[in-house]
N, C-alpha and C positions, 0 to 999 in steps of 0.2 A: 265450415268445418267438414272434413272428410268422414265418410262412413267406412271405418275399418272394423266394424263390429264392436263388441264389448268384451271386457275381461276384468279380472281382479288385478289390482295393482300389485307389483312385485318389487318396487323400488321405493325406498332403499331396501326394504324387506317385504315379505308378504303382509299385506294390510290386514291387521288383526280383526278389523270390522268387516272385511271382505267387501269394501266399497267398490262399486263398479266404475270402471273408466271407459271412455269411448273416444271416438274421433282420433285426432292426431296423437293423442297420448298413448293409444294402443300401439301405434307404429313406432313412436319414440321409445317406448319400453322394449319393443322387439329389437330395435336397432341397438340399444344399449346392452341388451343381453348378448347380441352377436359380438359386440366389441369388448366383452368381458368374459367370453368363453374361449378356452384354449382350442386350437385347431384339433379336430377329432374328439372334442369334448362331448359330443353327442354320438353315442355308439351307432346310431342309425344314419348318420350323415357325416362322413369323414371330411367334407369340404366346408363345414360350418364352423365359424368362429375365428376371431383374431383377438387375443387377449392383449389389449393395448397396455395394460398395467405392466406387463413383462418388459415392454420397451423402455419403461422409465428407469430401469436399472442399467441401461445401455448408455453409451456415449452418443448422444443425439446431435451429431454435427449436422450442418445444413443438408448435406446429401442424404443422410439417413432419415432426417425429419421429413424431407420431401418423399422418400420412399414410404414412410409410415403414412403420410397424408394420402398417397395414391392407394395404399392397401386398405385404408379405412374407407375410402370412396368405393373401391371394388367390393369390399365386404358388405357395405350398405346396399349396393346394387344387386346383390344376390337375393335380397328379399323381393319377391315378385310384385309387391306393391310399389316399389321404388323404381322410377324410370331413370333418374340420375341423382347423384349426390355430389355436391361440391363441398370440400372440407377446407377449413382454415384452422391451423394449429397454433396455439400460443403456449410455449413451453416455459416453465419456471424451473430451470435446471438446478437451482439451489434447493428449492423445496420439493423437487421431484414431482411436480404436478403438471398436468396438461389440461388446457381448456380446448375442447373441440367444438367448433362452430360449423354446423352443417346446413346447407340449403338443400332440402330434400324435395325433389319434384316427383309428384305422383300423377296418376291419370286424372285425379280430381282437383288437385291444387298443389301449390308449393308452400312449404313452411320452413321457418328457421328453427333449428334445434341446437341448443347449447348444452354441452356435457362437461362436467368436471370430473377429472380422473386423477387419482393418486395411486400410490403403490398397492394399496389394499382396498380401496373403495372407488365407486363410481356413482355419479348422480346426475339427474336431469336438472340443469340450472334454469332453463327457460325453454318454452315452446311458444313461438310467435307466428 
């Protein structure tokens, strides 16, 4: 397990018991925050964020789905702890849901992160 410090969990909401998370979970939550924050959503960092949920209202033909995949990878790689990210997207166009599976490579190890995203919410499905 990687040492990315510790924090209080914020997914799906702020943990009411303020339970401490550590390891890959800290980075996983940071990645999910990046992927659910609109560009320029942080007043002090205009290059932060890619709200994937907004894409679910679009017509995601294969070309646009590929573009989204590349943008997700690029957004993840903006985090200084991420050396590379490889994304696989599984779109359910009828339900407007997206499963994002990421292989996240860090200086300490690599791990698999699976995210579930719909038009209003996002969650971490698995960290392996």
